[in-house]
C-alpha positions in Angstrom: -1.1 -22.4 12.6 -1.9 -22.8 9.1 1.0 -24.9 7.5 2.7 -22.8 4.3 5.6 -20.7 4.0 5.6 -17.0 3.0 8.2 -15.9 0.6 9.0 -12.4 -1.1 11.7 -11.3 -3.7 14.3 -8.9 -1.5 12.7 -5.5 -3.0 10.2 -5.6 -0.1 12.9 -4.2 2.2 11.4 -5.9 5.5 13.9 -5.7 8.4 15.4 -8.5 9.5 13.7 -8.8 12.6 10.4 -8.8 11.3 11.6 -11.8 8.9 12.4 -13.6 11.5 9.4 -12.6 13.9 7.0 -13.7 11.1 8.8 -17.0 9.5 9.1 -14.9 6.0 11.8 -15.7 3.6 13.4 -13.7 0.9 14.6 -14.5 -2.5 17.1 -11.8 -3.4 17.5 -9.4 -6.2 21.1 -8.9 -8.0 22.9 -5.7 -8.5 25.8 -4.9 -10.4 28.0 -1.7 -10.8 29.8 -2.5 -13.8 27.3 -5.1 -15.7 30.4 -8.0 -15.0 30.1 -8.7 -11.3 26.9 -9.3 -9.7 26.0 -9.4 -6.0 22.9 -10.7 -4.0 21.2 -8.1 -2.4 21.3 -8.1 1.9 23.6 -11.2 1.2 26.8 -10.3 -0.9 26.2 -6.6 -0.4 24.8 -4.5 2.4 22.6 -1.6 2.3 25.5 0.5 3.7 28.1 -0.7 1.2 25.6 0.0 -1.4 24.9 3.7 -0.7 28.6 4.5 0.2 29.3 3.2 -3.1 26.4 5.5 -4.6 27.4 8.6 -2.8 30.9 8.3 -3.4 31.5 7.4 -6.5 28.2 8.5 -8.4 27.9 5.1 -10.3 24.4 4.3 -11.3 24.2 0.5 -10.8 21.9 -1.8 -12.6 19.8 -4.4 -10.8 18.7 -8.0 -12.0 15.7 -10.1 -10.9 16.0 -13.6 -9.0 16.1 -16.5 -11.6 13.4 -19.1 -11.9 16.1 -21.5 -10.3 16.5 -18.9 -7.4 12.9 -19.5 -6.6 13.0 -23.4 -7.3 15.8 -23.6 -4.7 13.8 -21.7 -2.0 10.4 -23.2 -2.6 11.5 -26.9 -2.9 12.6 -27.9 0.4 9.4 -26.5 1.8 7.3 -28.7 -1.0 8.9 -31.8 0.1 7.8 -31.3 3.6 4.3 -31.1 2.3 3.7 -27.4 3.2 2.0 -24.6 0.8 4.0 -21.8 -0.8 2.5 -18.0 -0.9 5.2 -15.8 -2.9 4.4 -12.1 -2.9 6.4 -10.2 -5.5 7.4 -6.7 -6.5 4.9 -5.0 -9.0 5.5 -6.5 -12.4 5.4 -3.1 -13.8 9.1 -2.8 -12.5 10.6 -5.9 -13.0 9.9 -9.7 -14.0 10.7 -11.0 -10.6 6.8 -12.0 -10.5 6.8 -14.0 -14.0 10.2 -15.5 -12.8 8.2 -16.9 -9.8 5.1 -18.1 -11.8 7.4 -19.9 -14.0 9.2 -21.6 -11.1 5.7 -22.6 -9.9 5.0 -24.0 -13.3 8.0 -26.2 -13.3 7.9 -27.3 -9.9 3.9 -28.4 -10.4 4.9 -30.8 -13.0 7.2 -32.4 -10.3 4.8 -32.0 -7.3 1.3 -32.3 -9.1 -0.2 -32.0 -5.6 1.8 -28.8 -4.6 -0.1 -25.8 -3.7 1.6 -22.6 -4.8 0.5 -19.2 -5.1 2.4 -16.4 -6.6 1.1 -12.8 -6.0 1.9 -9.6 -7.7 2.0 -7.5 -4.7 1.3 -4.1 -6.9 3.7 -2.5 -4.5 7.5 -2.1 -3.5 9.8 -1.4 -0.9 7.7 -0.9 2.7 4.4 -0.9 0.8 5.2 -4.5 -0.5 6.1 -5.2 3.0 2.9 -4.1 4.5 1.2 -6.4 2.0 3.6 -9.1 3.5 2.8 -8.6 6.9 -1.1 -8.9 6.4 -0.4 -12.3 4.9 1.7 -13.4 7.9 -1.1 -11.9 10.5 -4.0 -14.1 8.5 -1.4 -17.0 8.8 -1.1 -16.6 12.3 -4.7 -16.2 13.1 -5.2 -19.7 11.6 -6.3 -18.8 8.0 -6.0 -21.1 5.5 -3.5 -20.4 2.1 -6.1 -20.3 -0.4 -8.7 -17.7 1.9 -5.0 -15.8 2.8 -4.8 -15.4 -0.7 -8.1 -14.3 -1.8 -8.0 -11.6 1.0 -4.2 -10.2 0.0 -5.7 -9.8 -3.5 -8.3 -7.4 -2.1 -6.1 -5.7 0.6 -2.9 -5.4 -1.8 -5.3 -2.6 -3.6 -5.5 -0.2 -0.1 -1.6 -0.1 0.1 -0.1 3.5 -0.7 3.3 5.0 -0.6 3.5 8.5 -0.3 7.2 9.3 -1.0 9.6 11.9 -2.1 13.2 11.9 -3.5 16.0 14.2 -3.2 17.8 13.5 -6.6 15.7 13.6 -9.5 18.6 12.1 -11.5 18.0 8.5 -10.3 14.1 8.5 -11.5 15.2 10.0 -14.6 17.9 7.1 -15.6 15.2 4.4 -14.4 13.0 6.0 -17.0 10.4 7.0 -14.4 10.7 10.7 -15.4 12.3 12.6 -18.4 15.9 13.5 -18.3 15.2 17.2 -19.1 12.6 17.5 -16.0 15.3 15.8 -13.8 18.0 18.4 -15.0 15.4 21.3 -14.7 13.9 19.9 -11.1 17.6 20.0 -9.8 18.6 23.3 -10.7 15.4 24.6 -9.3 15.7 22.4 -6.3 12.3 20.8 -7.0 11.4 18.1 -5.2 8.5 15.5 -6.9 5.8 14.2 -4.5 5.1 10.8 -5.6 2.2 8.1 -4.7 2.9 4.5 -5.4 -0.8 2.9 -5.8 -1.6 0.0 -8.3 1.7 -0.8 -9.4 2.0 3.0 -10.7 4.4 5.7 -9.7 1.7 8.6 -9.8 3.2 12.0 -9.8 1.3 14.2 -7.0 3.2 17.7 -7.3 6.6 19.3 -7.2 7.5 21.2 -4.3 10.7 23.4 -3.8 13.2 22.4 -0.9 13.6 19.6 0.9 11.7 20.2 4.4 8.6 21.1 2.5 8.8 17.8 0.7 8.7 16.0 4.2 6.0 18.0 5.7 4.1 17.5 2.3 4.2 13.4 2.5 2.4 13.6 5.5 -0.4 16.0 4.4 -1.0 13.8 1.4 -1.6 10.7 3.7 -3.9 13.1 5.8 -5.7 13.9 2.3 -5.6 10.5 1.2 -7.9 9.5 4.4 -9.9 12.2 4.2 -10.7 12.1 0.2 -11.6 8.2 0.7 -13.6 8.4 4.0 -11.1 6.1 5.7 -10.1 5.9 9.6 -6.5 5.9 10.6 -7.0 2.9 12.9 -8.2 0.3 10.5 -4.7 0.8 8.7 -1.4 -0.2 9.4 1.6 1.7 8.9 5.6 2.0 8.4 8.2 4.3 7.3 10.9 3.8 4.5 13.7 5.6 4.3 17.3 5.2 2.1 19.9 7.3 4.0 18.1 10.0 5.5 17.4 8.5 9.2 17.0 12.2 11.0 14.6 13.2 8.3 12.5 9.9 8.6 12.4 10.4 12.3 11.0 13.8 12.0 8.2 12.3 9.6 7.6 9.5 12.0 6.8 11.9 14.9 4.3 14.1 12.6 2.8 10.8 11.4 2.1 9.6 14.6 0.8 12.9 15.6 -1.7 12.6 12.9 -2.8 9.2 13.2 -2.9 9.5 17.1 -0.7 6.6 17.9 3.1 5.2 17.7 4.2 3.4 15.0 5.9 0.4 16.7 7.7 -0.8 13.2 11.5 -0.4 12.9 12.1 1.7 9.8 12.3 -0.1 6.7 15.4 0.5 4.8 14.8 1.2 1.2 17.4 -1.6 -0.2 19.3 -2.1 -3.5 16.5 -2.8 -6.0 14.6 0.2 -5.1 17.6 2.5 -4.0 18.9 1.9 -7.4 16.0 3.8 -9.1 15.5 6.4 -6.1 18.7 7.0 -5.3 20.2 8.4 -1.9 17.4 10.7 0.4 14.3 9.0 -0.7 11.9 8.5 2.0 8.4 7.6 2.5 5.2 7.0 4.2 3.5 3.5 3.5 0.3 2.0 4.5 -2.2 -0.6 4.1 -6.0 -1.6 5.6 -5.8 -4.4 8.3 -7.2 -7.7 7.1 -9.5 -7.6 10.1 -11.3 -4.6 8.9 -11.9 -5.4 5.6 
């Protein structure tokens, strides 16, 4: 197996069992509800505690990116062992986490001139980012060297997509993703936005009235993507991401499995603190990426 470590910031929302199985380590974001006390994602605050606070208090939290020091503390022990570093970060359009990791790389290379450190902008988030990470892990397990993995990931990440919807537009509005007037009107009319995450951007797809229709539509959006791009389901890896709507995401899972003709074996990715701050409770989506051996 190629001798390098794979890292990500915690916005990838990868389930712990997959992190352990594929030897992937995370550098956590921080969240605050009062702008005084900050908690490390998944370490000092759980997803359950986070969403309980969101739902019970209607407080709108803020997140803070991992520091340069946070990245250095994670990378340096492996550099001392002579290992390479591959870190795949949240899209730079959403956060400065990528740049923080790049700055850490630059500082470490002064101290370790022979270090082999690569920082990659995933141009994705949550389960889409997780799909990019898993392809990197599969390549490492197949024996590819770090430089080849980086080259392939920079191609593959452009095939990653998330088709998703949210239940409450106010979180997207406060995060600057849609206007406040649109949020108010949308919530009054029970409109649910359908959004595609591609190339580091949130691309509005349409609005639809009613929650059930929005869940059906994200499956239809996936079908339309494959038809329009003349792609085959068997060439892609899929997962599902969810905040708090477990019963609904299981229904989406069943419909997606019927569409692609095979079961999805990954556990559900729970959208965590970093992304959940901007989507709010009730967000869910379908994530996919082309497999590295189908390039």
